[in-house]
FISE-464324 format. One line per field, with one value per residue (C-alpha): x, y negated, z; residue in one letter. Coordinates in pm, whole numbers. Last residue first. Example, Ala and Ser with C-alpha at 12.3 -4.5 7.8 and 13.67 -1.06 7.14 Angstrom:
2
X [1367/1230];
Y [106/450];
Z [714/780];
rest [s/a];
This chain:
93
X [-1686/-1986/-2336/-2378/-2152/-1942/-2015/-1809/-1899/-2016/-1693/-1490/-1697/-1642/-1271/-1346/-1459/-1129/-1004/-654/-526/-219/-121/46/233/318/6/-231/-288/-516/-470/-697/-580/-770/-951/-774/-608/-497/-334/-153/-42/80/299/438/518/690/903/989/1085/1325/1253/1426/1233/1356/994/969/1249/1272/902/827/1072/928/577/682/856/553/334/103/-265/-362/-170/-187/-426/-190/100/-98/-187/182/263/5/160/503/361/221/-103/-326/-312/-365/-660/-815/-754/-953/-1263];
Y [-33563/-33583/-33481/-33180/-33151/-32837/-32617/-32678/-32408/-32163/-32207/-32139/-31838/-31693/-31675/-31399/-31172/-31201/-30856/-30776/-30419/-30281/-29915/-29724/-29425/-29101/-28926/-29192/-29441/-29734/-30099/-30399/-30754/-31083/-30986/-31249/-30975/-30810/-31132/-31168/-30802/-30857/-31144/-30918/-30648/-30906/-31013/-30650/-30576/-30869/-31185/-31215/-31460/-31512/-31527/-31258/-31019/-31066/-31103/-30816/-30587/-30670/-30601/-30266/-30160/-30258/-30044/-30181/-30104/-30405/-30564/-30933/-31015/-30830/-31040/-31360/-31251/-31193/-31535/-31695/-31512/-31647/-32002/-31993/-32182/-31915/-31686/-31973/-32095/-31747/-31702/-32016/-31861];
Z [-10236/-10005/-10122/-9899/-9604/-9585/-9284/-8971/-8719/-8984/-9179/-8866/-8767/-9116/-9036/-8785/-9074/-9264/-9160/-9285/-9269/-9090/-9119/-8838/-8979/-8796/-8915/-9030/-8751/-8823/-8743/-8783/-8839/-8806/-8486/-8278/-8073/-8400/-8518/-8185/-8203/-8561/-8441/-8167/-8422/-8642/-8344/-8257/-8617/-8593/-8789/-9127/-9342/-9700/-9816/-10084/-9990/-9613/-9541/-9782/-9602/-9259/-9391/-9539/-9217/-9005/-9229/-9493/-9548/-9762/-10046/-10144/-9861/-9626/-9753/-9705/-9351/-9277/-9423/-9193/-8899/-8992/-9017/-8661/-8597/-8754/-8451/-8208/-8414/-8419/-8047/-7976/-8134];
rest [x/x/x/x/x/x/x/x/x/x/x/x/x/x/x/x/x/x/x/x/x/x/x/x/x/x/x/x/x/x/x/x/x/x/x/x/x/x/x/x/x/x/x/x/x/x/x/x/x/x/x/x/x/x/x/x/x/x/x/x/x/x/x/x/x/x/x/x/x/x/x/x/x/x/x/x/x/x/x/x/x/x/x/x/x/x/x/x/x/x/x/x/x];
């Protein structure tokens, strides 16, 4: 579970996850473009690729090759572990 926290600790990785929640199955080029246009972030393609590798290692992103394209998809399943570890208390505001 430590990998999930490491993956979520970086603000750029959180933005990448937000972008994949907004629209799944994006290429590296599409994600880099969205970071630049919507968030005024301009990391190199290599840096974005490394961020995606960390997210994939944590199980938060899956990849699929279609022809010459590598598509990135969000997987929120690992986040369920967090809610199971600390469930909300009943009766507290």
